[in-house]
C-alpha positions in Angstrom: 19.7 14.1 40.6 18.6 13.7 44.2 21.4 13.1 46.9 18.7 12.1 49.5 15.4 10.5 49.0 13.1 10.1 52.2 9.9 8.3 51.5 7.0 7.8 53.9 9.3 7.5 57.0 8.3 7.1 60.5 10.5 6.7 63.5 10.1 6.6 67.3 12.1 5.7 70.3 10.3 3.0 72.2 6.7 4.0 72.4 7.3 7.5 71.5 6.5 8.6 68.1 9.0 11.2 66.8 8.4 11.3 63.0 5.4 10.2 61.2 5.1 9.5 57.3 7.6 12.1 56.3 8.5 12.2 52.5 11.0 14.8 51.1 13.8 14.8 48.4 17.1 16.8 48.6 18.4 17.5 45.2 22.1 17.8 44.1 23.5 21.3 44.9 20.5 22.3 47.2 21.0 24.1 50.5 18.2 22.6 52.5 17.5 24.4 56.0 15.8 21.9 58.2 13.6 23.8 61.1 11.1 23.2 63.7 10.4 23.8 67.4 12.5 22.0 69.9 12.0 18.2 70.2 10.2 18.3 66.7 12.6 15.5 65.4 14.8 17.7 63.3 18.0 15.8 64.6 16.3 12.6 64.2 15.3 13.2 60.6 19.1 14.1 59.8 20.5 11.1 61.3 18.1 9.0 59.4 19.0 10.9 56.2 22.7 10.0 56.7 22.0 6.4 57.7 22.8 6.7 61.4 19.3 5.6 62.4 17.0 3.0 60.6 13.3 4.1 60.0 10.7 2.1 61.6 8.7 2.2 58.3 9.4 3.8 54.9 12.9 4.2 53.3 15.8 6.6 52.9 18.3 6.4 50.0 21.5 8.3 50.0 23.2 8.8 46.6 21.0 6.2 45.4 21.7 3.5 48.0 19.8 2.6 51.0 21.3 5.0 53.5 21.8 2.2 56.1 24.0 0.5 53.6 25.9 3.5 52.1 29.4 2.8 53.0 31.4 5.7 51.1 31.7 8.2 54.1 34.1 10.3 52.2 31.1 11.9 50.3 29.6 13.2 53.5 30.9 15.9 56.0 29.0 15.8 59.2 29.2 18.5 61.7 27.4 17.7 65.0 25.9 19.8 67.7 28.3 21.6 69.9 31.5 22.0 67.7 31.9 25.4 68.7 32.1 24.4 72.3 34.4 21.4 71.4 36.3 20.2 74.3 39.0 22.7 74.8 41.3 20.0 76.5 42.1 18.2 73.3 45.8 18.6 72.9 45.8 18.8 69.0 46.5 21.6 66.6 44.2 23.1 63.9 46.1 21.3 61.2 46.2 18.1 62.7 42.4 18.2 63.0 41.9 19.1 59.4 44.3 16.1 58.5 42.0 13.9 59.9 39.5 14.4 56.9 42.3 13.1 54.6 42.9 9.6 56.3 39.9 8.0 54.4 41.6 8.7 51.1 45.2 7.8 52.6 46.8 4.6 51.4 48.1 2.4 54.1 47.2 5.1 56.6 49.9 7.5 55.2 49.3 10.9 53.9 50.9 11.9 50.6 52.0 15.2 49.5 48.8 15.9 47.5 46.9 15.2 50.8 48.8 17.9 52.5 48.2 20.3 49.6 44.5 19.5 50.2 44.7 20.2 53.8 46.5 23.6 53.2 44.0 24.6 50.5 40.9 24.0 52.7 42.6 25.7 55.6 43.1 28.8 53.3 39.4 28.4 52.0 37.9 28.6 55.4 40.2 31.3 56.7 42.1 29.4 59.2 45.4 28.8 57.5 47.1 31.4 60.0 45.8 29.1 62.8 47.5 25.9 61.7 49.7 25.6 64.8 47.2 26.8 67.3 45.8 24.3 69.8 42.1 23.5 69.6 41.6 24.7 73.2 42.9 28.1 72.3 40.5 28.8 69.7 37.1 30.9 69.8 34.0 29.1 69.1 33.9 30.5 65.5 37.3 29.2 64.7 36.9 25.9 66.3 33.4 25.7 64.1 35.5 26.5 60.9 38.2 24.1 61.9 35.7 21.1 61.7 34.1 22.5 58.5 37.8 22.3 57.1 38.0 18.8 58.2 34.9 18.0 56.4 36.0 19.5 53.3 39.4 17.9 53.5 37.5 14.6 52.9 36.2 16.1 49.8 32.7 15.8 50.9 29.7 16.3 48.4 27.2 16.5 51.1 27.7 18.8 54.2 25.3 18.1 57.2 25.3 20.4 60.2 23.3 20.0 63.3 23.0 23.6 64.8 26.7 24.5 64.6 26.3 28.2 65.3 25.1 27.5 69.0 27.5 29.5 71.4 29.0 31.4 68.4 29.1 35.3 68.5 27.1 37.3 65.7 30.2 38.3 63.8 31.5 34.7 63.6 28.1 33.3 62.7 28.1 35.9 59.7 31.4 34.8 58.5 30.1 31.1 58.8 27.2 31.7 56.6 29.1 33.5 54.0 31.4 30.5 54.0 28.3 28.2 53.5 26.9 30.2 50.8 30.5 30.1 48.9 30.5 26.1 49.3 27.0 25.8 48.1 27.8 28.0 45.2 30.7 25.5 44.5 28.1 22.7 44.2 28.2 21.2 47.7 25.0 20.1 48.8 24.1 21.3 52.4 21.8 20.2 55.0 21.6 22.5 57.9 19.5 22.6 61.2 19.2 26.1 62.6 17.0 27.6 65.3 17.0 31.2 63.9 14.2 31.3 61.3 15.2 34.6 59.8 19.0 33.5 59.2 17.9 30.0 57.7 15.4 31.6 55.3 17.9 34.3 54.2 20.4 31.8 53.2 18.9 28.4 52.4 17.5 27.8 48.9 14.7 25.5 50.4 13.2 25.0 53.6 11.8 21.7 55.4 9.7 22.4 58.6 9.0 19.4 60.7 7.2 18.9 63.9 6.8 15.1 63.9 4.9 15.6 60.3 6.5 17.6 57.6 4.6 20.9 57.7 6.3 22.7 54.8 8.9 21.8 52.1 9.6 24.4 49.4 11.3 27.7 48.8 11.9 30.0 51.8 9.5 32.8 50.6 6.6 30.2 50.6 7.5 29.1 54.1 7.6 32.7 55.4 4.4 33.9 53.7 2.3 30.6 54.4 0.9 29.0 57.6 3.4 26.4 58.1 5.1 28.4 60.9 2.0 28.6 62.8 1.2 25.1 62.3 4.5 23.7 63.4 5.3 26.1 66.3 1.8 26.2 67.5 1.8 30.1 68.0 2.1 33.1 65.7 6.0 33.6 64.9 7.7 36.6 63.7 10.5 35.8 61.2 13.1 38.6 61.3 15.1 38.9 58.1 18.9 39.3 58.4 20.9 41.6 56.2 23.8 39.4 56.3 
């Protein structure tokens, strides 16, 4: 079963073409790494996939519906750029942030005991249960990152979309983050990840989509690193360094 179906999509801002004739399918349970050089259209493609933008031509289906008409936001967890550097002045605790993920499920806007239990469970699952009463501004980048992941999980999302969430995060926290993503994917959550580190994403994703206005590659990570897609998209020979974590 496909979660996302992109068919012959083109998109541009005013007279500037960003994506041209892109087609790809994201299957249920897949971990797709979306890569490409700066300004290649990765974030635009992700927003098109989530129905946040409307394609100029072509179509995008999300869980079988036209993406722009898809209304069940509970099935999607979106973590945008810069979450690890989220505003440290927000006067909320970790648990309060995670609880926000339950409000789409709450009847009459009030959380029930089962909602609070889900919040506790996902905080434990993401390793932030000991941080429940800590203020967001007191957290490290990696801790804030896991807090927003927990909020998405509290919503019981089936699709987790992340746009360069490791920017500004130290190496140890990034390793923990990828371990968490691997566990979530093994549990059946479909993951879309934009990542600038090719070595990291090819070590963890189950599929790679490489874009630079056009789709240069879509398939398994080994075929991406062994083929010509990197040179085609990045315009120069690139060396992919494999990571052990």
